[in-house]
C-alpha positions as CSV (number, residue, x, y, z in Angstrom):
1,M,-11.2,12.8,15.0
2,N,-9.9,9.3,15.4
3,R,-12.4,7.0,13.7
4,F,-11.3,3.8,15.4
5,A,-9.2,2.2,18.1
6,L,-7.4,-0.9,17.5
7,P,-5.1,-3.3,19.6
8,A,-1.6,-3.8,18.4
9,L,-2.5,-7.5,17.4
10,L,-5.5,-8.1,15.2
11,V,-7.1,-11.2,14.0
12,L,-7.7,-11.0,10.2
13,A,-11.3,-11.3,9.4
14,G,-13.5,-10.6,6.4
15,C,-15.5,-7.5,5.9
16,A,-17.8,-6.4,3.3
17,A,-15.9,-4.9,0.3
18,A,-17.3,-1.8,-1.4
19,A,-15.2,-2.3,-4.5
20,T,-16.7,-3.6,-7.7
21,T,-14.3,-6.5,-7.7
22,S,-14.2,-8.8,-4.6
23,P,-10.8,-9.5,-3.2
24,P,-9.7,-13.1,-3.2
25,T,-9.6,-14.9,0.2
26,V,-6.2,-14.2,1.9
27,P,-5.0,-16.5,4.6
28,F,-4.7,-15.4,8.2
29,T,-0.9,-14.9,8.0
30,A,-1.5,-12.1,5.5
31,L,-1.3,-9.5,8.3
32,A,2.3,-8.5,8.1
33,Q,4.0,-8.1,11.4
34,P,5.8,-4.8,12.4
35,Q,9.5,-4.7,11.1
36,S,12.1,-2.7,13.0
37,H,14.6,-3.1,10.1
38,L,14.9,-4.4,6.7
39,L,16.4,-7.9,6.3
40,A,18.7,-7.1,3.3
41,P,20.7,-4.0,2.3
42,G,21.0,-2.8,-1.2
43,A,20.2,-0.2,-3.7
44,C,16.5,-0.8,-3.5
45,D,16.0,-1.5,0.1
46,Q,16.7,1.9,1.6
47,G,13.9,4.1,3.1
48,K,13.4,7.5,1.5
49,H,11.8,10.3,3.5
50,V,9.0,12.2,2.0
51,K,6.8,15.0,3.4
52,I,3.0,14.4,3.3
53,S,1.4,17.7,2.8
54,K,-1.7,18.7,4.8
55,N,-3.4,19.6,1.5
56,G,-2.6,16.4,-0.3
57,G,0.0,15.9,-3.0
58,A,2.3,13.2,-4.5
59,F,5.5,11.5,-3.8
60,K,7.8,9.3,-6.0
61,V,8.2,5.7,-5.7
62,P,11.9,5.2,-4.8
63,P,13.7,3.7,-7.9
64,C,14.4,0.1,-7.7
65,S,15.6,-2.3,-10.4
66,G,13.7,-0.3,-13.1
67,W,10.6,0.3,-10.9
68,T,9.5,3.9,-10.6
69,G,6.1,5.7,-10.1
70,T,4.0,8.4,-8.7
71,I,1.9,8.1,-5.6
72,N,-0.8,10.7,-5.3
73,Y,-2.4,11.0,-1.8
74,P,-5.4,12.7,-0.4
75,P,-5.3,15.4,2.3
76,P,-4.8,14.0,5.9
77,L,-8.1,14.2,7.8
78,D,-6.6,16.2,10.6
79,H,-5.1,18.7,8.1
80,K,-1.6,18.3,9.4
81,G,1.5,17.4,7.5
82,F,3.9,14.6,8.6
83,L,6.8,12.5,7.2
84,F,6.7,9.2,5.6
85,S,9.5,6.7,5.1
86,V,9.0,5.0,1.8
87,T,10.9,1.8,0.9
88,S,10.8,-0.1,-2.4
89,S,12.0,-3.6,-3.0
90,V,11.8,-6.6,-5.4
91,T,12.3,-8.8,-2.4
92,N,9.7,-9.5,0.3
93,N,11.7,-7.9,3.1
94,F,8.5,-6.7,4.9
95,G,6.8,-9.8,6.1
96,A,3.9,-9.8,3.5
97,S,2.1,-13.2,2.9
98,P,2.0,-14.8,-0.5
99,P,-1.1,-13.8,-2.4
100,P,-3.8,-16.4,-3.1
101,S,-2.6,-16.6,-6.7
102,G,-0.1,-14.9,-9.0
103,T,3.6,-14.1,-8.5
104,P,4.7,-11.0,-6.5
105,I,7.1,-8.8,-8.4
106,F,7.4,-5.6,-6.4
107,Y,6.9,-4.3,-2.9
108,M,6.6,-0.8,-1.4
109,Q,6.4,0.1,2.3
110,T,4.8,3.4,3.5
111,R,5.6,4.2,7.2
112,S,4.9,7.3,9.2
113,T,8.1,8.4,10.9
114,T,6.5,11.2,13.0
115,D,5.4,10.8,16.6
116,R,1.7,11.1,16.0
117,R,-1.4,9.0,15.8
118,A,-1.9,6.7,12.8
119,P,-2.4,8.7,9.7
120,E,-5.9,8.9,8.2
121,F,-6.6,10.3,4.6
122,A,-9.7,11.8,3.0
123,E,-11.4,10.1,0.1
124,S,-10.7,12.4,-2.9
125,G,-10.4,9.9,-5.9
126,V,-6.7,10.4,-6.5
127,T,-4.8,7.9,-8.8
128,N,-1.3,6.3,-8.7
129,T,0.9,5.2,-11.5
130,I,3.5,2.5,-11.4
131,T,6.2,2.0,-14.1
132,S,8.6,-0.8,-14.8
133,P,10.0,-2.8,-17.7
134,A,8.6,-5.8,-15.9
135,L,5.0,-4.6,-16.7
136,V,3.9,-6.0,-20.0
137,S,0.6,-5.8,-22.0
138,S,0.4,-9.6,-22.2
139,A,-0.1,-10.0,-18.5
140,T,-2.6,-8.6,-16.0
141,Y,-1.6,-7.3,-12.4
142,S,-3.2,-7.0,-9.0
143,L,-2.3,-4.9,-6.0
144,Y,-2.7,-5.9,-2.3
145,V,-2.1,-3.5,0.5
146,Y,-1.6,-5.0,4.0
147,N,-2.0,-3.2,7.3
148,F,-4.6,-0.7,6.7
149,G,-6.9,-0.1,9.7
150,I,-9.8,0.9,7.5
151,D,-9.9,1.7,3.8
152,D,-12.5,2.4,1.0
153,Q,-13.3,-1.3,0.8
154,C,-13.8,-1.9,4.6
155,S,-15.0,0.4,7.3
156,S,-15.2,-1.8,10.2
157,P,-11.8,-3.4,11.5
158,P,-10.2,-5.8,11.4
159,C,-10.1,-5.6,7.6
160,P,-8.6,-7.9,5.0
161,P,-5.9,-6.6,2.7
162,W,-7.0,-3.9,0.3
163,F,-7.1,-5.4,-3.2
164,A,-7.6,-4.3,-6.8
165,N,-7.1,-5.7,-10.2
166,I,-5.1,-2.9,-11.8
167,G,-5.1,-4.1,-15.2
168,S,-2.4,-4.1,-17.8
169,P,-0.2,-1.5,-19.6
170,Q,-1.2,-0.4,-23.0
171,Q,0.6,-2.1,-25.9
172,G,4.2,-0.9,-26.1
173,M,3.9,0.8,-22.7
174,H,5.0,-0.1,-19.2
175,S,3.0,1.9,-16.9
176,I,-0.3,1.3,-15.1
177,T,-2.5,4.0,-13.5
178,F,-5.1,2.9,-10.9
179,A,-7.2,4.3,-8.1
180,S,-5.1,5.0,-5.0
181,P,-5.5,2.6,-2.1
182,L,-4.8,5.7,0.1
183,N,-8.3,7.1,-0.7
184,G,-10.1,7.0,2.6
185,A,-7.5,4.8,4.3
186,A,-6.4,4.9,7.8
187,F,-3.1,3.3,9.1
188,L,-3.0,0.8,12.0
189,G,-1.2,1.8,15.1
190,G,1.2,-0.4,17.1
191,G,4.0,-0.3,14.7
192,F,2.2,-1.7,11.6
193,S,2.9,-0.1,8.3
194,P,1.1,-0.5,5.0
195,I,2.9,-2.9,2.6
196,W,2.0,-2.6,-1.1
197,Q,2.5,-6.0,-3.0
198,F,2.2,-5.8,-6.8
199,V,1.4,-9.3,-8.3
200,Q,1.5,-10.6,-11.8
201,N,-1.4,-12.8,-12.4
């Protein structure tokens, strides 16, 4: 069952956050616009097709400048599989706005490539792991995800970007595991694709 209907253009507005940490205020321009192509070629900026299973599962972050990771995802609510195009970059080729504070250091776009309605995921408590030599224990990190229709922090669109303080790697390690933003998330229609923006605070 489709839980919402959205126009192609949304006005970004606040909504009550269910997370324990309230997201910072993000300006209106944070709603990234649909991108028909990437702005720069290169080893990083190439979409990789992954199959999303009807039972839930995981896919790998496309390697990019030392960045890797595993994205676990819940089952789609309609119990049907579909294809994603996943693109990673150390450059903002996706139209994401600057965060309220900190420095963006990595981006990932997740885009449905099948001719179907916008994907919706169950809430199953899965976690994700991101790994890079750039992640150090002396710094803290945040994650913003733009262009969800609804998510586990907002159930009434239009929603602000999903936000989490994801912490720091352990001493001598370069990985962070965090609750997946895909838990309970539904994508926007109209050509919008979720953009993940990792920020060093």
